[in-house]
C-alpha positions as CSV (number, residue, x, y, z in Angstrom):
1,M,14.4,63.6,-23.0
2,F,13.3,63.1,-19.4
3,L,16.8,62.0,-18.2
4,K,18.4,64.9,-20.0
5,E,16.0,67.6,-18.6
6,K,16.5,66.3,-15.0
7,P,13.5,68.1,-13.4
8,S,13.9,69.0,-9.7
9,W,10.9,66.9,-8.6
10,A,12.4,63.8,-10.1
11,Y,15.1,63.7,-7.5
12,Q,12.5,62.9,-4.9
13,P,10.9,59.5,-4.1
14,C,8.3,58.6,-6.6
15,L,5.9,55.8,-7.7
16,Y,6.2,55.1,-11.5
17,I,4.7,53.2,-14.4
18,V,7.3,52.1,-16.9
19,K,7.6,49.4,-19.6
20,Q,10.4,47.7,-21.3
21,M,9.8,48.0,-25.1
22,F,10.2,44.7,-26.9
23,E,7.8,42.6,-29.1
24,G,5.3,40.5,-27.1
25,N,5.8,42.3,-23.7
26,N,2.5,43.4,-22.2
27,A,3.7,43.8,-18.5
28,Y,4.3,47.2,-16.9
29,R,6.5,47.8,-13.9
30,C,4.6,49.7,-11.2
31,G,7.2,50.3,-8.5
32,L,8.9,52.8,-6.4
33,S,12.1,54.9,-6.4
34,G,14.0,56.6,-3.6
35,G,13.0,54.0,-0.9
36,L,16.0,55.0,1.3
37,Q,15.9,58.7,0.5
38,F,14.9,60.5,3.7
39,K,16.5,63.0,6.1
40,D,19.7,61.8,7.8
41,S,19.7,58.5,5.9
42,D,23.0,56.7,5.3
43,R,23.2,57.0,1.6
44,V,25.6,55.4,-0.9
45,Y,29.0,56.9,-0.9
46,G,29.2,59.8,-3.3
47,S,25.4,60.3,-3.6
48,D,25.7,63.7,-2.0
49,R,28.1,65.0,-4.7
50,P,26.9,67.6,-7.1
51,G,25.4,66.0,-10.3
52,S,24.6,62.6,-8.6
53,L,21.1,61.3,-9.4
54,S,18.6,60.2,-6.8
55,G,14.9,59.3,-6.6
56,L,13.1,58.7,-9.9
57,L,16.1,59.8,-12.0
58,S,18.3,57.3,-10.4
59,R,15.9,54.4,-11.0
60,M,15.2,55.3,-14.6
61,S,19.0,55.6,-15.3
62,M,19.4,52.1,-13.9
63,Y,16.7,50.7,-16.2
64,M,18.2,52.4,-19.2
65,G,21.6,50.8,-18.4
66,F,20.0,47.3,-17.8
67,W,17.8,47.4,-20.9
68,T,20.3,48.6,-23.4
69,P,20.1,48.1,-26.4
70,L,16.4,47.9,-25.8
71,K,14.5,51.0,-24.8
72,G,12.0,51.8,-22.1
73,T,9.0,54.1,-21.8
74,I,7.7,55.9,-18.7
75,Y,4.0,56.7,-18.6
76,A,3.3,58.3,-15.2
77,A,5.0,59.2,-11.9
78,L,3.7,60.2,-8.5
79,R,5.9,62.2,-6.2
80,I,5.9,61.1,-2.6
81,K,7.1,63.0,0.4
82,A,10.5,61.8,1.8
83,Q,9.5,60.7,5.3
84,L,10.0,57.9,7.8
85,V,6.7,56.4,8.9
86,A,5.2,53.7,11.1
87,K,2.1,51.6,10.3
88,P,-0.8,51.3,12.9
89,D,0.3,47.8,13.9
90,Q,3.9,48.8,14.6
91,R,5.4,49.8,18.0
92,L,6.3,53.4,18.6
93,G,8.9,54.9,20.9
94,T,10.7,58.1,21.5
95,D,14.4,59.1,21.6
96,Y,16.0,61.5,24.1
97,L,14.7,64.5,22.1
98,G,11.1,63.3,22.3
99,N,10.9,62.4,18.6
100,A,8.7,59.4,17.6
101,I,10.7,56.4,16.3
102,N,9.5,53.2,14.7
103,I,10.7,50.3,16.9
104,N,9.7,47.5,14.6
105,Q,11.2,48.9,11.4
106,A,13.2,52.1,11.8
107,N,14.0,52.6,8.1
108,Q,10.5,52.3,6.8
109,T,9.7,55.1,4.3
110,L,6.4,56.6,3.2
111,V,7.0,55.7,-0.4
112,R,7.1,52.0,0.4
113,I,3.7,52.3,2.1
114,R,2.3,54.1,-0.9
115,E,3.7,51.4,-3.2
116,R,1.8,48.8,-1.2
117,D,-1.4,50.9,-1.5
118,F,-0.8,51.2,-5.3
119,H,-0.5,47.4,-5.6
120,D,-3.6,46.8,-3.5
121,V,-5.6,49.0,-5.9
122,L,-4.2,47.2,-8.9
123,D,-4.9,43.8,-7.2
124,S,-8.5,44.8,-6.5
125,R,-8.9,45.3,-10.2
126,G,-7.3,42.0,-11.1
127,L,-4.3,43.5,-13.0
128,R,-1.4,41.6,-11.6
129,W,0.7,39.8,-14.2
130,D,1.4,36.7,-12.1
131,K,-0.8,36.2,-9.0
132,Q,1.7,33.6,-7.6
133,R,4.5,36.2,-7.5
134,K,4.2,39.4,-5.5
135,N,6.3,41.5,-7.7
136,E,5.8,44.9,-9.4
137,L,4.6,43.6,-12.8
138,F,1.0,44.3,-13.9
139,V,-1.0,43.9,-17.1
140,P,-3.8,46.4,-17.9
141,G,-7.1,45.5,-19.4
142,K,-8.5,46.4,-22.8
143,K,-8.2,50.2,-22.1
144,G,-4.5,49.8,-21.9
145,V,-2.1,51.8,-19.7
146,V,-4.8,54.3,-18.8
147,E,-6.1,51.8,-16.3
148,L,-2.8,51.8,-14.5
149,I,-2.7,55.6,-14.5
150,A,-6.3,55.7,-13.1
151,A,-5.2,53.4,-10.3
152,M,-2.2,55.7,-9.5
153,R,-4.6,58.6,-9.1
154,Q,-6.1,56.9,-6.1
155,I,-2.9,57.0,-4.1
156,K,-2.0,59.9,-1.8
157,G,1.0,61.9,-2.9
158,E,2.4,65.3,-3.6
159,Q,2.3,65.7,-7.4
160,M,1.5,63.4,-10.3
161,F,3.0,63.7,-13.8
162,V,2.0,62.0,-17.1
163,F,4.4,61.5,-19.9
164,A,4.0,61.7,-23.7
165,K,6.3,61.6,-26.7
166,D,7.0,65.3,-26.5
167,G,7.7,65.4,-22.7
168,F,5.8,65.4,-19.5
169,M,3.2,67.6,-17.7
170,E,1.5,67.7,-14.4
171,D,-1.7,65.6,-14.3
172,D,-4.8,67.9,-14.1
173,F,-7.0,65.0,-13.0
174,Y,-5.0,64.2,-9.9
175,R,-6.8,65.4,-6.7
176,G,-4.4,64.2,-4.0
177,G,-5.5,60.6,-3.8
178,S,-8.2,58.8,-1.9
179,E,-8.2,58.5,1.9
180,R,-10.1,55.2,1.7
181,R,-7.4,53.7,-0.5
182,S,-4.4,54.9,1.5
183,M,-3.1,53.5,4.8
184,T,-3.0,55.8,7.8
185,V,0.6,56.2,9.0
186,T,2.4,58.1,11.7
187,N,5.4,60.2,10.9
188,T,8.6,59.0,12.6
189,F,12.2,60.1,12.7
190,Q,15.6,58.5,12.8
191,K,16.7,57.8,16.3
192,Q,19.0,60.4,17.8
193,M,21.6,59.2,20.3
194,Q,22.4,61.5,23.2
195,P,26.0,62.7,22.7
196,R,28.7,61.9,25.2
197,E,30.0,64.9,27.0
198,A,33.6,64.3,26.0
199,A,32.8,63.8,22.4
200,F,30.5,66.8,22.4
201,E,33.3,69.0,23.9
202,A,35.7,67.6,21.3
203,R,33.4,68.7,18.5
204,A,32.3,72.0,20.0
205,Q,33.5,75.1,18.4
206,T,35.9,77.4,20.4
207,I,36.5,81.1,20.3
208,T,39.5,83.1,21.6
209,I,38.9,86.6,23.1
210,K,41.9,88.8,23.7
211,L,41.4,92.1,25.5
212,S,44.1,94.6,26.7
213,Q,43.9,96.2,30.0
214,K,42.7,99.4,28.3
215,A,40.0,97.6,26.4
216,I,38.8,96.0,29.7
217,E,38.6,99.3,31.4
218,E,36.7,100.9,28.5
219,L,34.2,97.9,28.4
220,K,33.7,98.2,32.1
221,S,33.0,101.9,32.0
222,D,31.1,102.2,28.7
223,S,28.9,99.0,29.0
224,P,28.8,97.6,32.5
225,A,26.1,95.1,31.4
226,K,28.3,93.6,28.7
227,F,31.2,93.5,31.0
228,A,29.1,91.6,33.6
229,Q,28.0,89.2,30.9
230,L,31.7,88.5,29.9
231,I,32.6,87.8,33.5
232,K,29.6,85.5,33.8
233,I,30.8,83.5,30.7
234,I,34.3,83.2,32.1
235,D,33.1,82.1,35.4
236,S,30.9,79.4,33.8
237,V,33.8,78.1,31.7
238,Y,36.2,77.9,34.6
239,K,33.4,76.8,37.0
240,R,34.1,79.6,39.4
241,P,31.5,80.3,42.1
242,P,29.7,83.6,41.8
243,P,31.2,86.4,44.0
244,V,29.6,86.8,47.4
245,P,28.1,90.3,47.7
246,V,29.9,92.3,50.4
247,T,27.5,94.1,52.8
248,P,28.8,97.5,53.8
249,P,29.1,98.2,57.5
250,A,26.4,100.3,59.1
251,P,27.4,103.9,59.6
252,T,28.6,105.0,63.1
253,T,27.0,108.0,64.7
254,I,29.2,110.1,67.1
255,R,27.8,112.9,69.2
256,V,30.2,115.8,69.9
257,P,29.7,119.0,71.9
258,R,28.5,122.1,70.1
259,T,31.6,124.0,71.0
260,Q,33.8,121.3,69.3
261,V,31.7,121.6,66.2
262,Q,32.0,125.4,66.3
263,N,35.8,125.1,66.7
264,I,36.0,122.8,63.6
265,L,33.8,125.2,61.5
266,N,34.8,128.7,62.7
267,G,37.8,128.3,65.1
268,N,41.4,129.3,64.5
269,A,44.0,126.9,63.2
270,Q,44.9,125.7,66.7
271,Q,41.3,125.2,67.9
272,R,40.4,123.4,64.6
273,A,43.4,121.0,64.9
274,N,42.6,120.2,68.6
275,A,38.9,119.5,67.8
276,I,39.8,117.3,64.9
277,N,42.3,115.3,66.9
278,H,39.8,114.8,69.6
279,L,37.2,113.6,67.1
280,V,39.7,111.2,65.5
281,E,40.5,109.7,68.9
282,R,36.9,109.0,69.5
283,V,36.4,107.4,66.1
284,I,39.6,105.2,66.0
285,E,39.7,103.0,69.1
286,K,43.2,102.6,70.6
287,P,44.5,99.0,70.5
288,I,44.8,97.3,73.9
289,P,48.5,96.9,74.7
290,R,49.7,93.3,74.8
291,V,51.1,92.1,78.1
292,T,53.7,89.4,77.9
293,R,54.2,86.6,80.5
294,S,57.5,88.1,81.8
295,Q,55.8,91.5,82.3
296,T,53.0,89.8,84.3
297,K,55.6,88.0,86.5
298,Q,57.4,91.3,87.0
299,Q,54.3,93.1,88.1
300,N,53.3,90.3,90.5
301,A,56.8,90.5,92.1
302,L,56.5,94.2,92.6
303,R,53.2,93.9,94.3
304,R,54.5,91.1,96.6
305,S,57.6,93.2,97.6
306,A,55.4,96.2,98.3
307,R,53.3,94.1,100.7
308,L,56.4,92.8,102.5
309,N,58.1,96.2,102.7
310,P,55.4,98.7,103.5
311,G,57.9,101.4,104.5
312,M,59.5,101.5,101.2
């Protein structure tokens, strides 16, 4: 029934208590599921397809396939947050984004730490099936499987569920686990490598903007701020230097006689034209005529002949 219902929480990493049902078996498996299920993990090919199982559902489906034709029974499950962590005795570092990374064991997940806490509680109560072998098999005492469930309630987690013949329900006696029984860990992340500029540009999305001359003029007149932003983007793409602001020349003040001003304002056509021409000549400087080398020689020759022939 549990595998058919496929509850959403069962896709997450979990601790579990399960037993293979055959005569004479008194050992329960107290293990973990979803040990590699965390953000950005390299999962098995096809695990991201719709309908694929993960977490507790994946582990229980595996047991059902291995134990056929025998059956198995699940008694309890504790959902654990999917998170990479580091133990207090492990070295920490940071990637180029500043995220904490576990240098000693980069793929260590929180559910593995909580499984170790679970086994420590069970060992403290003397419930291990074979003390020479550090596996996940445990045998409860006279009270039965409730002793294993009570030990699971000591572990820090997100949600705990107990199972019965008619289904499962959230455990009302679970209070989030014991701080004393749980190892203190530091959340870490998968190391992010700084992308190479060429590879980044190859993967970067591109957009194409096409504007007619009319659209450019309308954008420039209707929204000068947006037009300036567009020019700034184009300059940054083509790495063009920003335009150098042009400083306008200082205004020139020209003083003219009062009579000339009166001629411009109130004179007749001839007086107005003469006054304006005189004003223009003062504003526009006449260019200095260029004297060539041959003209200079000719002028020097004329001066010399004038000195030699004063009567001319």
